[in-house]
Every structure is written in structure tokens, then in C-alpha cells.
C-alpha positions, 0 to 999 in steps of 0.5 A: 377152765374150771373152779376149784376150792382148797381150804380147811375150816372148823369142820375139817381141822382142830384149832391148832392147825387153824391157828398155823394156817391163819393168813392176814394182812400182807401174807394174805396178799402175798399168798394171792399173788403167789397162787395167781402165778401158779402155772395152772391158775388163771384167777384166785382169791382167798376167804381167811377168817378165824374159822377157815382158809380156802383158796378159790381158783380158776384152773386149767388142770385139776390135779395141777391146781390142787398140788400148786395150792397145797404146796403154797398154802403149806409154805405160807402157813409154815407147815409140812405139806403132808401135815397140812393135807390131812385136814384139807378139803377139795371141791371142783366145778359145781361142788365148788360153787355150791360150797362157796354159796353155802359159805356165803349163806352162813350154812358152813359157819360155826354159828349157822346163819351168822352174818359176819361171813357175808362181809368177809366173802365181800372183803376177800373179793375186794382184796383179789380185785386190789391185787389184780388176781381175779377176773371175769370167771371168779368175778361172776362167782363172787357176785353170785355168792354175795347175791345168794347171801343177801337173799338168804338173809332177806328172804329167810329167818336164817339169822333171826337170832342175830347171833354171831361168834361174838354174841355167842362168846359174850353169852358164854362169858355171861353164863360164867358171871351169873347171876348178874351176867354181863350187867355191870362188869368191866369189860376190856376189849383188845384190838380195834378191828371190825370184830373188836368193834362188834365185840365192844358193841355187844358188850355195851348192849349186854349192860357192861358198866365200862369198856376199855379199848386197848390197840397198838394204834392209839387213834384206832382205840380212841375211835372205837372207845368213843362209839361205845362211850368207853375209854382207850388204854395203851397196849403197853399198859395191858397189865393194869387193864387186865386186872381191872377187868371182869371180862376181856375180849381179845381179837387182834391180828397179831402174829404172837400172843398178846396175853401171856402167862406172865402178864396175866399172873401179875394181873390176877395178883392184882385182882386178888389184892382188890378182892375180886371174887368172880373169875376173869373170863377171857374170850379169845377170838383171835386166829392165831390165838392172842391168849398163850395156852399156859393162861388156861391153867391159872386159877381164877381165870377162865379162857373161852376160845374157838374150840369152845365156841364150836362146841356151844354153837347152836343150830338155826331152824331146820325150815330156815336152813331148808329155805336157805339151801333152796336159795342156793340150789336156785342160784346154782341152777342160774349159774349152770345155765349161764355157764352153759349158755356162755360155753355154746355161745360160740357155736351159735355165733358161728352158726349164724355167721355161716347162714349170713355168709350163705344168704349173702352169697345167694343174694349177690347171685340173685341180684346179678340174674335179675339185673336184666329184668330192670328190678328196682333196688326196693324190690331187691331190698324187700327180697334180701330182708325176706331171705334173711327173716326166713334164715333167722326164723329156721335158726331161731328155735335151735339156737334158743334151745341149745342155750337152754339145754346147755346148763343140763348134763351133757349140755355140750353134746347138743352144741356138738350136734349143731356143729355136725349138723351144720357143718360148722368149721372148727376153726371158725368156732374157735375164732369166736371164742378167741375174740370173746376172750381177747375182748374180756382181757382187754376190758380187764386190762383197761380197768 
């Protein structure tokens, strides 16, 4: 089995395609289950954010895995496979692992080094566990990615500026409201999820005079509003809330448009009656988009969406990026060694089992020959221990060395050499591999 990733992101696809490809909630869980049921797939998890949709899978066939995942992605996105494949990228084996490490560390984000992606990867792994679509291989890979992401933030200054998509969006909004920026502005946050929470907190720190929170579930709106000393707004009353706002930050998980041209036109008319001079700045951080595209053409409104954020994202310092890449390389090397060692482990176990069988047979023959010499049981035991120590010492260096070399290019060749040199029965090696697999499966079933 080998790790495969098929996906698209802000680097490979325009916002319109990312909007179509976005999956969340029940649709994401359904995609997970469908991919897990594909013939060539053993395990899977999906990282789905406003800027990427990536399917990670442990597959037994490269082409079979790619075809199955592409078809399922297209089906769930409602896009023809031929129209989607032009924007997809595929990474396999080490390149797939390396890509996940870069994603978790923020190197592949719109805002390089932003911290949200690590939580999003963690959530993706948790959902896969809840849906029972992840096992030992991708579970270990996920833990590796999370560890790399934590190291990147703890050991480097990759997120020194503390910038995220939300903070970048708020900065752009403030720039359109000069000279006062966000200070004293009335902010409306539409949605009450994790990104909405960050948006409300960021706006409060930037000096917003008031913060209103609109959400379909009023209890969630009340909870978020309380945290930022704001007030909840019913989603049904979004029109008046828009008219009263100077800045709107929308990031819901809705399937359709939440802020339509008709709704915004009415809000702008109300703003005109109260003689609002600054433009109404709307930050659309949702995917699919919350704001109907036609809103962009209305006079007196400025819409900043994901496409604008990509254009204004600033790069992290070169030294910090280099330091994070070094962490990724170190973690990849550790992963490579661990995978290699696991691959040759059945050969090592079979070799030691054969050596033990030979020693036991020789000891039995020796005990029969020496019984007439009335050798004590203690003496026979000493002889047996000495023979086993000799064999262990002879096997120690080659077995340790083959595990060390297993992670290097052509590492499997060293295990093959051991099998040939010691005339190991292939069936014995397969039996060890099968037993280890059955044990792992049993443990996962118990969980």
C-alpha cells in the first residue's frame, strides 16, 4: 500500500472552481465514506478548507486510486470529471507525505505560516476517525504532520506576524476605511463557526465600536456575541443589520448565497438615507461564497473575497521558510526510516525465528548425546544460554544495519539479500507479515 493525495487548492484552481469543489458537513462525511469504499483504497481522510480540497488515501494501485478519487470528487462537487481534472494535482508516496507536511506547516497556505491550517488538518483526521475511514498508515502520517506543524510554530518564527486569512482581510478592510481604519466602525459578522469567532475577535482587537453576530442558530450567535461584548442578530433580520454596518465579515457554511444583490441594494438605500459616506466593506471568507457575485457591481459597496486575499497575501521571511523546510525534511527522513524498518521487520523476525529453531534443534541433539555423561541440568542450561548469546551477537549487526538502511533508496534490496543469504522461506516472511496485519486490524476493530 502507498500514500496518495489528489486535490486542488488556491495554487491550482480559480475561486469559481474551488467554490464548486468545496465540501463540508454531511457532504464531507459522505465523500469520506465513498472514497473508503473504493476498491483500491484502504484508508482515507480529506482536508477541506476555504482554499483547498485534498483527498489523502492509502492505496494498493496508483492509477486505480487516482481514477476512483477523481470520479468521486467530481461527483460530489457536481462537476464533470474532465472539467475538474485540469485543476487537480496528484502526489504519490514520499511526495504525498512531503506535501502534507508542507500543508500542516503553513507553507502551502495563502498566507504563508498562518496557524489555522494546523487545526483544520487536526479536524480532518478527527472526522476520519469518527467515520472509521482511517487506520494505522494514515493515522501515523497524520500524527507526523501534526508534530511537524507544532514544531514549525514552536521552533521558528513562521507565524511571527500572527497573520491569518481573517487578519489579512481585516487589514484590507481597514485600508479602505482610512484614515480611521477599523477604529470606531460597526462590524457585522455573519456566521458563528470557528472562522467567524476569529473574525469577531480580530475586529474587536482592531478597535471596532460594535460587533453584531448573525447566525441561523440564535444560541450560537448569542454565545459568540457574548465573547466579544457584541449583540446577536437574527438571520431573518439581516437586511437592517447590513444597513447599520460599516464592515461585514461573512463566513458561513451555507450552500447558497446569504447576501444577495436584492438584500444588499435595500441595505445600501438605507445607508444612503442615513448619509453614510464611507463604502460598505464586505469580506466574503466563505467557500462556497456567501456573497452573490452581482453585489460586487453595486455602487457604495466594496467586496473583498478569496481572490483578492490571494493577491495581497504577504510572504513569510526567507529564513523562517527555510527553517520550516528543514523541519519538514527531518520529519520526512524519520518517517522514511520508520516505514523502511517496518517493511523489513518481517524478514528480521523470520531470520531470528529460523536461528532459534536451528539452535533448539542442536541443543536437543546435544542433550541426547551428553545425557550418558551425567551432565547436570545447570551445565546444560549454561551451554544453551551460551549458544543463544553467540547467535544473537552474530545476528545483531546485520539485523540492526538492515533496519537502518531500509529507509535509504533501494532499502528493500538489503532485506532481499538477507532472505537469499540465509535461505529464508518466503512463506515464513509472509506469515509474519500476515500476523502483524491481523493484529493491527484486530486492535483497530476493538477501538
